[in-house]
C-alpha positions, -999 to +999 in steps of 0.1 A: +000+000+000+028+024+009+046+016-024+014+022-044+008+055-026+044+065-033+041+057-070+008+077-072+024+106-053+055+106-075+034+104-107+011+132-096+038+154-082+062+155-112+058+186-132+065+189-169+102+191-175+119+223-188+143+215-216+174+236-212+180+240-249+196+274-245+223+259-224+238+239-253+274+244-261+304+226-275+314+198-252+349+188-242+364+161-263+351+126-252+350+094-270+317+082-256+285+100-245+278+105-208+251+118-185+252+132-150+229+147-124+240+183-123+213+198-101+198+182-070+173+198-047+192+231-041+182+258-017+175+281-047+155+254-065+140+229-041+126+197-055+145+201-088+167+174-105+188+184-135+203+160-159+232+170-182+243+150-212+273+151-235+271+136-269+302+134-292+299+137-330+299+105-350+314+096-384+295+112-413+281+141-392+246+128-383+224+148-360+225+140-323+192+134-305+186+126-268+157+115-247+161+122-210+140+104-183+141+098-146+138+067-125+130+064-088+145+039-064+119+015-049+137+006-017+114-022-004+122-042-036+156-027-042+149-018-078+148+012-101+114+021-115+105+043-145+087+075-137+064+081-167+057+117-158+095+125-159+102+121-197+115+151-216+108+134-250+132+134-280+152+166-285+178+173-312+210+185-295+232+191-325+237+187-362+266+164-358+295+187-367+309+187-332+303+173-297+275+190-278+259+192-243+224+198-232+201+190-205+167+189-188+154+200-154+125+182-137+107+196-107+089+176-080+067+183-050+088+179-019+083+147+000+065+146+034+087+151+065+107+119+072+103+107+036+129+106+008+129+103-029+160+089-048+162+096-085+186+090-114+186+098-150+185+075-180+193+088-215+188+074-249+211+088-275+206+085-313+227+097-342+203+103-371+206+110-408+172+124-416+148+099-401+172+070-401+190+061-369+226+052-377+239+046-342+225+047-306+235+044-270+217+040-236+231+058-206+226+061-168+237+091-149+272+088-134+293+110-112+327+125-121+320+150-148+323+181-128+340+212-142+343+242-118+346+266-147+313+254-162+281+267-145+263+236-158+288+211-144+297+224-109+280+193-096+281+158-110+263+130-093+250+095-102+217+101-084+198+127-064+181+123-030+153+147-021+146+142+016+127+162+043 
């Protein structure tokens, strides 16, 4: 019953994501794509979870597309569950001529006192020529991508805990 109530509360409390398209810029040189939680329930933005993704260019300069979603950790069964209301949909990040970064911020209602919500990002990456997918990757958010000189990467975590 508690788990069902939590699922309903999570689904009902997730607000529509805000795609941070304006924050796209050339990414540092990396051979593989990566994703990280770069914002987690800050004082300035309580209940927010930001996911940043870096996608390298691919041979033949196909466009880079991403779909960012969140999962929540169901502690009684020790499993990650999809959160259908936290899906940013497909977004084109770049035209394929260079590596790019972009991201999405999701906002949640704060949990009740004594409760916690643990979230992580999952990202699907596709390199497309027109409507044809020529390569793809699936990612989970990981830590270790921080860059103090980049306002979008001052924090880099694998997951985010929102607790009260």
